[in-house]
C-alpha positions in Angstrom: 158.9 -63.7 51.4 155.9 -61.4 51.6 154.6 -60.4 48.2 152.2 -57.5 47.9 150.5 -56.0 44.9 149.8 -52.3 44.3 146.2 -51.4 43.3 147.5 -50.2 39.9 149.2 -53.6 39.4 145.9 -55.3 40.1 144.0 -53.0 37.6 146.6 -53.7 34.9 146.5 -57.4 35.6 142.7 -57.5 35.1 143.2 -56.2 31.6 145.6 -59.0 30.6 144.4 -62.2 28.9 143.9 -65.2 31.2 147.0 -67.0 29.7 149.2 -64.1 30.9 147.6 -64.3 34.4 148.4 -68.0 34.6 152.0 -67.3 33.6 152.2 -64.5 36.2 151.0 -66.9 39.0 153.6 -69.4 37.9 156.4 -66.8 37.9 155.3 -65.4 41.2 155.6 -68.9 42.7 159.1 -69.3 41.3 160.0 -65.7 42.5 158.8 -66.5 46.0 161.2 -69.5 46.1 164.2 -68.0 44.2 163.9 -64.3 43.1 166.9 -64.7 40.8 165.9 -67.9 39.1 167.2 -67.6 35.5 163.8 -67.9 33.9 162.7 -64.6 35.6 165.6 -62.5 34.1 165.4 -60.4 37.3 167.3 -57.2 36.7 167.6 -53.7 38.1 166.1 -50.8 36.2 167.6 -47.4 35.3 166.4 -44.0 34.5 162.9 -43.0 35.9 162.5 -46.5 37.3 165.8 -46.6 39.1 165.6 -48.5 42.4 163.1 -51.0 41.0 163.5 -54.4 39.4 161.8 -56.2 36.6 161.0 -59.8 36.0 159.9 -61.5 32.8 156.4 -63.0 32.8 156.1 -63.9 29.1 158.1 -62.9 26.0 156.9 -59.3 26.1 155.1 -59.0 29.5 157.1 -57.7 32.4 156.3 -57.1 36.1 158.1 -54.3 37.9 158.6 -54.4 41.7 160.2 -52.6 44.5 162.1 -54.3 47.4 160.5 -52.8 50.5 162.7 -54.6 53.0 164.7 -57.9 53.2 161.5 -60.0 53.2 158.9 -57.9 51.5 158.4 -56.8 47.9 155.7 -54.7 46.3 154.7 -55.4 42.7 153.9 -52.0 41.1 153.3 -52.4 37.4 152.7 -55.1 34.8 152.4 -54.8 31.1 154.2 -55.2 27.8 157.7 -53.8 27.4 156.6 -50.8 25.3 154.0 -49.7 27.8 156.3 -49.9 30.9 159.5 -48.4 29.5 158.3 -45.4 27.5 
């Protein structure tokens, strides 16, 4: 699987504490092996984010991605639940 990161994702990632970054790298590793592993809580989004999916990074931190094709995803946003879904 090819995993890409949007520039806005990278900017938001730099604002997170290092513990969240470590969790992200662990979750991305799991995601690359099994995108629907139960720990990720991978689910489709609705409303203005329809067509995208979200995975859990920590209790409140989510990463939103878009499936570009069968083998490629683009992570678009990362942040706490309140920030991403307002």
